[in-house]
C-alpha positions in Angstrom: -0.2 0.2 -0.1 1.2 3.4 -0.8 2.4 5.4 2.2 0.7 8.7 1.9 3.4 10.5 4.3 5.2 10.7 1.0 2.9 13.1 -0.9 4.3 16.6 -2.1 2.3 19.2 -4.2 4.2 21.5 -6.2 3.6 24.7 -8.1 6.2 24.9 -10.9 6.5 28.3 -12.9 6.3 28.6 -16.5 8.7 30.5 -18.7 5.9 31.2 -20.9 2.0 30.9 -20.9 1.1 27.4 -22.2 -2.7 26.6 -22.5 -3.2 29.6 -20.1 -1.1 27.9 -17.5 1.4 30.0 -15.5 2.1 27.8 -12.7 1.9 24.1 -13.6 0.7 22.3 -10.1 1.5 18.4 -9.6 0.8 16.0 -6.6 3.6 13.7 -6.5 3.6 10.6 -4.4 6.4 7.8 -3.7 5.8 4.0 -3.2 7.8 0.8 -3.4 8.2 0.9 -7.2 9.1 4.8 -7.5 7.6 7.8 -7.7 4.5 9.0 -9.8 2.9 12.3 -10.9 -0.9 13.1 -10.1 -1.3 16.2 -12.2 -4.8 16.5 -14.3 -5.3 19.9 -15.3 -7.3 22.1 -12.8 -10.4 22.2 -15.1 -10.7 18.0 -15.5 -13.5 16.6 -13.3 -12.9 13.9 -10.8 -13.8 10.9 -13.3 -11.3 11.9 -15.8 -8.6 12.8 -12.9 -9.3 9.3 -12.0 -7.4 8.1 -14.8 -4.3 10.1 -14.0 -4.5 9.0 -10.5 -4.6 5.1 -11.9 -1.3 6.2 -14.1 0.3 7.5 -10.8 -0.5 4.7 -8.7 1.1 2.3 -11.8 4.2 4.1 -11.4 4.5 4.0 -7.7 3.5 0.1 -7.0 4.4 -1.7 -10.8 6.9 0.3 -12.3 7.5 0.2 -16.0 7.3 -2.5 -18.7 10.4 -4.1 -20.5 12.3 -1.1 -22.3 13.3 -2.2 -26.0 15.3 1.1 -26.6 17.7 3.0 -24.3 16.8 6.3 -25.5 13.8 8.3 -27.0 14.2 11.0 -29.8 12.0 14.2 -28.7 10.8 17.4 -30.4 10.7 20.7 -29.6 7.5 22.8 -28.6 6.7 26.0 -29.7 3.5 27.8 -27.9 1.4 30.3 -29.6 3.9 33.2 -29.6 4.4 36.0 -32.0 6.7 34.6 -34.8 9.9 37.1 -33.4 9.5 35.2 -30.1 10.0 32.0 -31.9 14.1 31.6 -31.9 14.0 32.6 -28.3 11.8 29.1 -27.7 13.8 27.1 -30.2 16.8 27.8 -28.1 15.7 26.0 -25.2 15.5 22.7 -27.1 19.3 22.6 -28.1 19.6 19.5 -30.6 15.9 19.0 -31.5 15.5 18.7 -35.1 11.6 18.4 -35.2 9.3 20.9 -33.6 5.6 21.0 -32.7 4.1 24.1 -33.1 0.9 25.1 -31.3 -1.7 27.0 -34.2 -5.4 28.2 -33.7 -4.9 29.8 -30.4 -8.0 32.0 -29.3 -7.7 35.3 -30.0 -5.4 35.0 -33.0 -6.1 34.4 -37.0 -4.7 32.0 -39.5 -2.1 34.9 -40.4 -0.4 34.2 -37.0 0.1 30.6 -37.4 1.3 31.0 -40.8 4.1 33.4 -39.9 4.8 31.4 -36.6 5.3 28.1 -38.5 7.3 29.9 -41.1 9.6 31.2 -38.5 9.9 27.5 -37.5 10.8 26.3 -40.6 13.2 28.9 -41.4 15.0 28.2 -38.2 15.2 24.3 -38.5 15.9 24.5 -42.5 14.8 22.0 -45.0 15.8 18.5 -43.1 13.9 19.4 -40.1 10.4 18.3 -39.2 7.7 20.6 -38.4 4.1 19.5 -37.0 1.4 21.6 -35.9 -1.2 20.9 -33.4 -4.7 22.4 -33.3 -5.9 20.9 -30.1 -9.1 20.4 -32.1 -10.2 24.2 -32.3 -10.7 24.3 -36.3 -14.1 23.5 -37.8 -13.9 21.2 -40.9 -14.1 24.0 -43.2 -11.6 26.3 -41.6 -9.1 23.0 -41.0 -9.3 22.5 -44.7 -8.2 26.0 -45.2 -5.7 26.1 -42.5 -4.1 22.9 -43.5 -3.9 24.0 -47.0 -2.1 27.1 -45.8 0.5 25.6 -43.7 1.3 22.4 -46.0 3.6 24.9 -47.6 6.2 24.7 -44.7 6.0 20.8 -45.9 4.4 19.3 -42.3 5.0 16.2 -40.9 1.6 16.0 -39.6 -1.3 18.1 -38.3 -2.5 17.2 -34.9 -6.1 17.0 -33.7 -7.2 19.7 -36.2 -10.9 18.9 -35.6 -12.6 18.0 -32.7 -14.9 15.1 -33.5 -13.7 12.0 -35.3 -16.1 12.4 -37.8 -14.6 15.6 -39.0 -11.2 14.0 -39.0 -12.0 11.4 -41.3 -13.7 13.8 -43.6 -10.6 16.1 -43.3 -8.3 13.0 -44.4 -10.7 12.3 -47.5 -10.6 16.3 -48.1 -6.8 16.5 -48.2 -6.5 13.5 -50.4 -8.9 15.0 -52.8 -7.1 18.1 -53.0 -3.7 16.2 -53.3 -2.5 17.8 -50.1 0.1 15.1 -48.6 -0.3 16.2 -44.7 -1.0 13.2 -42.2 -3.5 13.5 -39.7 -2.8 12.6 -35.7 -5.2 12.2 -33.1 -4.7 13.1 -29.4 -7.9 14.3 -27.8 -10.2 12.1 -29.7 -8.0 8.9 -28.2 -7.1 10.3 -24.6 -10.5 12.1 -24.1 -12.9 9.4 -25.7 -14.7 6.7 -23.9 -13.8 4.5 -26.7 -10.1 5.1 -27.6 -10.4 3.0 -30.5 -12.9 4.3 -32.4 -10.5 7.0 -34.4 -8.6 4.0 -35.5 -12.0 2.3 -36.6 -13.4 5.2 -38.4 -10.3 5.7 -40.4 -9.6 9.4 -38.9 -6.3 9.2 -38.3 -2.8 8.4 -39.7 -0.9 8.8 -36.4 -1.8 8.3 -32.5 -0.6 10.7 -30.2 -0.5 9.0 -26.7 -0.3 10.4 -23.4 0.3 7.9 -20.4 -1.4 9.9 -17.7 -4.9 10.6 -19.6 -5.0 7.0 -20.5 -4.4 5.6 -16.8 -0.8 4.3 -17.2 1.8 2.9 -19.5 0.3 -0.6 -20.0 -3.3 0.6 -20.9 -1.4 2.8 -23.7 0.5 0.1 -25.1 -2.8 -1.7 -25.4 -4.4 0.9 -27.4 -1.1 1.2 -29.5 -1.1 -2.4 -30.1 -4.8 -2.4 -30.8 -5.1 0.6 -32.9 -1.9 -0.7 -35.1 -1.0 3.1 -35.9 2.1 4.8 -35.6 2.6 6.3 -32.3 3.9 9.5 -30.8 4.1 9.8 -27.5 3.7 13.2 -25.6 3.4 14.8 -22.3 0.7 16.5 -20.4 2.9 19.4 -19.3 4.5 17.3 -16.4 7.4 17.7 -14.3 10.5 14.8 -14.8 8.3 12.4 -12.7 5.3 12.7 -15.2 7.9 12.6 -18.1 9.5 9.6 -16.7 6.2 7.8 -17.6 6.2 8.9 -21.0 9.5 8.0 -21.5 8.8 4.6 -20.4 5.8 4.0 -22.8 8.1 5.2 -25.8 10.9 2.9 -24.7 8.5 0.2 -24.5 6.7 0.5 -27.8 8.0 -2.1 -30.7 8.6 0.9 -33.0 9.2 4.6 -32.9 9.0 6.3 -36.2 8.4 9.8 -34.7 10.2 12.3 -32.2 8.0 12.2 -29.2 6.8 15.4 -27.0 8.4 14.7 -23.9 10.9 17.7 -23.8 8.6 20.1 -22.4 10.0 20.8 -19.1 12.0 23.1 -21.3 8.9 25.1 -21.3 9.3 25.4 -17.4 11.1 27.7 -15.0 12.0 24.9 -12.6 11.6 21.3 -11.9 11.8 18.7 -9.1 14.9 17.0 -10.0 18.4 18.1 -10.2 18.8 16.9 -13.9 15.8 17.6 -15.8 14.3 15.2 -18.5 14.4 18.2 -21.0 15.7 16.6 -24.1 19.0 18.8 -24.9 20.6 16.6 -27.4 17.2 15.6 -29.4 16.9 12.6 -26.8 15.9 11.6 -23.5 17.7 8.8 -22.0 15.7 5.9 -20.3 16.0 6.2 -16.7 14.6 6.5 -13.7 14.0 9.7 -11.6 14.1 10.9 -8.2 13.0 14.1 -6.6 15.5 16.6 -4.9 14.3 17.3 -1.5 15.8 21.1 -1.7 13.7 21.4 -5.1 10.5 20.1 -3.8 11.1 22.5 -0.8 11.4 25.2 -3.4 8.5 24.4 -5.3 6.4 23.8 -2.5 2.7 24.8 -3.4 0.8 27.0 -0.8 -0.8 25.3 2.1 -4.3 26.0 0.4 -3.5 24.4 -2.7 -2.1 21.4 -0.7 -5.6 21.3 0.8 -7.2 21.4 -2.5 -4.9 18.9 -4.1 -5.4 16.6 -1.0 -9.1 16.5 -1.4 -9.0 15.7 -5.1 -6.9 12.7 -4.5 -9.2 11.4 -2.1 -12.2 11.8 -4.3 -10.5 10.5 -7.2 -9.3 7.6 -5.0 -12.9 6.6 -4.1 -13.4 6.6 -7.8 -10.8 3.6 -8.6 -11.2 0.0 -7.9 -10.9 -1.3 -4.3 -7.8 -3.3 -4.8 -5.9 0.1 -6.7 -6.6 2.6 -4.0 -3.9 3.7 -1.8 
């Protein structure tokens, strides 16, 4: 059983806002197999958050499946910043030759996306890989126009351009008919779905983006990858290095890993809970366990009212888990 005295609530500042987040809060737990991270975003309800807790408990109780590789290639992540700030963002990801660029930000227009992606392409050069992520914000009509415009920059793929599985499938058909050779990747349509396999059955994606915590752990994510039979990119949920280590474990256990993974996101933070962050400098992450540093846990400790909030959330989500998995 988990020793609940080994609980820490941290609040780590972001270098730039990401998903509107200025400080990333997380609850860290320690168990016999190591450390786990429980950090569903604040707006998520308890039913969705309980899957994140199941993932944290897998890390603390069971550890990881056997790895088939020693290191995992990773991409840079460019938030929806103005084009003139792109260079400063990419400097935080030395050695990365792939970049994921956030697009379709509320309050911005397609011209902002085009300028941002153009800046990334210029900086990575013709041999770099550029992918974009709309987080499901485009309508089907808007996605057709946007992907057509952005395809000029030789995109590797477009991630979650539309919210629904039906629209993803229709977009793939529309792009093929228009001769636009851009792959479609699904993220939210997998991790937020009651049936994560539906996107594959519907022919709605060429690539799956899998995140460990929202899917309930490394092993459930591996099962989804096996059943969907699509190429997989492993991504983070804006985690500390404790949470990133779970993503690395998934990427390390996949039979094939054709794309760089979105696991270098600690570079977007102005701190971490381990001495040597899993930041992807050099373009890869080594497969290894992590151990939080007591001084960093103290430095980034959340205020008491946030501890209380997270402990109450932990208790509510624990009540939603099967009895044999509760701490």
